[in-house]
C-alpha positions as CSV (number, residue, x, y, z in Angstrom):
1,M,19.2,-31.1,9.8
2,I,15.9,-30.3,11.5
3,R,12.4,-30.4,10.0
4,E,9.5,-28.2,10.7
5,L,6.0,-29.7,10.5
6,R,3.3,-27.2,9.7
7,I,-0.4,-27.9,9.5
8,Y,-2.6,-25.2,8.1
9,H,-6.2,-25.6,9.1
10,A,-7.9,-23.9,6.2
11,M,-11.1,-21.9,6.5
12,P,-14.1,-23.8,5.3
13,G,-14.1,-23.9,1.5
14,R,-10.7,-22.1,1.2
15,L,-8.3,-25.1,0.9
16,P,-8.3,-24.8,-3.0
17,D,-7.3,-21.1,-2.6
18,L,-4.6,-22.0,-0.1
19,N,-3.2,-24.6,-2.5
20,A,-3.3,-22.1,-5.4
21,R,-1.3,-19.6,-3.3
22,F,1.4,-22.1,-2.6
23,T,1.5,-23.3,-6.2
24,N,1.4,-19.8,-7.9
25,H,3.3,-17.7,-5.4
26,T,4.7,-18.9,-2.1
27,L,7.0,-21.6,-3.4
28,K,8.6,-19.1,-5.8
29,I,9.2,-16.6,-3.1
30,W,10.6,-19.3,-0.8
31,E,13.2,-20.2,-3.5
32,R,14.6,-16.6,-3.3
33,F,15.2,-17.1,0.4
34,G,16.5,-20.7,0.2
35,I,13.6,-22.2,2.1
36,R,13.4,-25.9,1.3
37,Q,10.2,-27.8,1.4
38,A,10.2,-31.6,1.9
39,G,6.6,-32.4,0.9
40,F,3.0,-31.2,1.0
41,W,-0.1,-33.3,1.8
42,T,-3.8,-32.9,2.1
43,T,-5.8,-35.3,4.3
44,L,-7.6,-38.1,2.5
45,V,-8.7,-39.9,5.7
46,G,-8.4,-38.3,9.2
47,E,-9.8,-35.7,11.6
48,N,-10.0,-32.9,9.1
49,N,-9.9,-33.0,5.3
50,N,-9.6,-29.2,5.2
51,D,-5.9,-29.3,6.4
52,L,-2.8,-28.7,4.4
53,T,0.3,-30.4,6.0
54,Y,3.9,-29.8,5.0
55,F,7.5,-30.1,6.0
56,L,10.3,-27.6,5.7
57,E,14.0,-28.5,6.1
58,W,16.4,-26.3,7.9
59,D,20.1,-26.6,8.7
60,S,19.6,-25.2,12.2
61,L,17.2,-23.1,14.3
62,A,19.3,-20.1,13.4
63,D,18.9,-20.9,9.7
64,R,15.2,-21.1,10.2
65,E,14.9,-17.9,12.1
66,Q,17.0,-15.9,9.5
67,K,15.2,-17.3,6.4
68,W,11.6,-17.4,7.8
69,N,11.9,-13.8,9.2
70,A,13.1,-12.5,5.9
71,F,10.3,-14.3,4.1
72,V,7.6,-12.9,6.4
73,A,9.0,-9.4,6.0
74,D,9.2,-9.7,2.2
75,K,7.1,-7.0,0.4
76,E,6.2,-9.4,-2.4
77,W,4.9,-12.0,0.1
78,Q,2.9,-9.4,2.0
79,A,1.3,-8.2,-1.2
80,V,0.5,-11.7,-2.3
81,R,-1.0,-12.5,1.1
82,A,-3.1,-9.4,1.1
83,E,-4.4,-10.0,-2.4
84,T,-5.2,-13.7,-1.8
85,E,-7.0,-12.8,1.4
86,K,-9.1,-9.9,0.1
87,N,-12.2,-12.1,0.4
88,G,-11.2,-13.2,3.9
89,P,-8.5,-15.3,5.5
90,L,-7.5,-18.6,4.0
91,V,-6.2,-20.2,7.3
92,A,-8.2,-20.5,10.5
93,S,-5.2,-21.7,12.5
94,I,-1.7,-23.2,12.2
95,S,-0.1,-26.0,14.1
96,N,3.7,-25.9,14.1
97,S,6.4,-28.2,15.4
98,I,10.2,-28.3,15.0
99,L,11.4,-31.9,14.8
100,V,14.8,-33.6,15.1
101,P,15.3,-37.2,14.0
102,T,15.9,-40.0,16.4
103,P,19.0,-42.2,16.1
104,Y,16.9,-45.0,14.6
105,S,15.0,-42.8,12.1
106,A,15.2,-43.8,8.4
107,V,14.9,-40.1,7.6
108,R,17.9,-38.0,8.7
């Protein structure tokens, strides 16, 4: 099991719209592709309270590549993204890391 840490740095004032897109669309589309989320967070105290942080779980890098590429190419996702960004982009930048647990990690 590997986990992917993704941090979306939302455009100023657009974090509510980004959260709405995940709530109303993205998670349902992910279900079709078997993409598993392991939690979502916003920043209460930290560098930027305009960030959305989440983890995805993958069986392997090959699993991630197959499922993520299928999701990105999905016509429904492309339509949702275009519609939700008709007033401008929701995300300024994305930070992304693929993580593996250490032998002493409580989370495997």
